[in-house]
N, C-alpha and C positions, 0 to 999 in steps of 0.2 A: 441585527447585523447581517450584512451580505456575506454569504458563504465565500470562503476563501477560494480563489481561483485554482491554486495549485492541489486543492482537494477534489476537484471536479475533472471529469473525463475518464474515470475507470469504470465506466458502466459495462455491464454484460450485455450481449445482444440477446435480444428476445425474438422468439419465432412468431409470436402474435402479440398484439397490444394488450397490456395488462388491463383487467377489469376494473370496476369502480372500487371494489373492496381492496384490491392490490394497490390501487392508486392512493386510497385513503391512507392505508397502512404505510406506504413509502412517504407519504406526505408528513405524517405524524412522526415518522422515524427521522426525517430530514430536519423537522422543527425542533426536535428534543436535541439532535446533535448540534444544530446551529445555535440553540440557546445555550447548550452546554460549552461550546467552544467559545462563545462571547463571553460567558462568566469566567472561564478558566484563563482567558487571555488578560481579562480585565482584573481579576484577583489573585490569580495564582491557582494552580490545580488543588493543591492541599488546602485551601482556604475556602473552597466550595464544597457544599455537600450534595449528595444526589437529591435530598429534598430541595434544595436551592434550585437546581436544574429543573426538577419536576413543576416546581412553582412558576419559574420563569418560562417554560414551555406550555403552562396550562394544562398539564396531564398529571394523573395520580402516579404514585410511586410503582404501583403494579403495572401500569402501561410502560412506564419507564423501563422496568426490568423485562417487561415482554419483548421489547426491542434491543434492550442492551444488557448483557450478563453482569457486567461490572461497571464501575465508575471509569476505569481504565478505556474500557470499549467504547465509551463515549468519544473520546478523543480520536481513536482509530476506527471510526465508524464506517469507512470503506475498505476495511482489511480484506473481506472476502472478494470484493470487486477487483481491487488491487492484485490479488493473487490470481485471479481468474485472467486478468490482462496480462500478467508476467507470463502464465502458462499458455495462453493464446498466442504469445509472440512465437512459441516453438510449435504448438499443435496446429494453428490457423494460418500459418505464413503461407504464402504462395508457393506453388511448386519450384519456381526457378529461384528462390531465395534460401540460401543455407542458413543454417542454425545460428552461426556465429553472426552473420550479418542482421538477422532478425532480432536477436539479442542486444546487438550494438544499437540498433535503431532504437529499442525499447529503453535502453540505458541513456541514450542521447535525449530522449523525450523527458526521462525523470531529471536529467541534469538541467535541462532548459526550464524546468518548473521551478526550480531553486531560486531563480532570480525574480519570481513572481512576488507582487506585494503580499506582506504578511508571513512569508516563509520564515524569515529569522526570528520573528516572534513565536511561532509555532515550535520551532526547534528549541528556541530558549526555554520555552514553558516545559517541553518534555525533559530537557537536561536538568532543570530545576527540581524535579520530582521523581525520586527513586523508583516508585512504583511504575511510573510511565517508562522510566528507561528500561525496567525489567520486563515490562509487557511488550515493549518494542523490540527487544532482544529476542524474546521467545517469538514474536510475530515473524521476525526476519528469519530465524533459525527454521521455522516451520516453512517459510517461502523457499528457503534453500534446499531442504529435503524434497519438498514437491517439484521444484525445479530439476533437481537432480534425476528424480524418477522419470520426468518428462523427457529430459534429454536422452536419458538411457533408453528409454523405450522408442524414442525417434530413431536412435542409432542403431537399435537391435541388440542392446547390451542388456546384460542383467542389471536390475536396478540396484544392486550393491556395487556395481562397478565404480572403483575409486575415481576413475577419470572423469565420470559424470558428475561425481560428487565435488571434485576439484573444480571443475569447469562452473558449476553452479555457485561454490564458494566465492570465485573470483568475480562472477557476473553480480552476484548480491553485493559484493564489496564495491564494485564500479558504480553502483546506484547512488553512491554518495559523493561522487566526484564531479568535476566540472567537465564540459564537452571535450576539451582538449586532452584531459586525463583520460576520459572514456576511450577516445580513439586511441591513446597510447597503449592502454590495457588491452584493447582488441587486436592492435597490431602484434603485442606480445604474444597473445593467444595464437594468431595465425602463423607466426613466423619463428617464435621461441625466442629465448634469451640470446641476445646478440652483443651485448656490451662486454 
């Protein structure tokens, strides 16, 4: 099965090309994730075992668990890369771009991905499995905490500052909206409540 396009594009920049061993590990990880996603979308998450995934990817269970700590992690295989990209929107933005603009651009990119083929089926799969819903919720809460810390640090605030946490909460929520809604949220952040 071809990897779904909305799951691509969250890579972390590398300072040097990966070596042969790293490329092989990355290829194995991608093959396992691709096999898992294909089975999960075809049969439903709860109807597929990790043994089914290992067999479809032609790897041992040990190899599968070396790359993924849980069955749910197979669905969210780009979790770390996605978080790195989110934090990079703050940390790696050009000097002439403010934090809100950088985060709005990131949120708009996320909104644009939701119209790509396969997205609705992917979301339906998550919504049909309570364990995936719980994993997703924990993942996004972790992203929110990391983003709040990055925003606070960027602004010279204490990492516990409630303003940074509130901004991170709103931004994470905006990642589920369409482009026009994203723009409305960031307009509110810039100008306050005017209704």
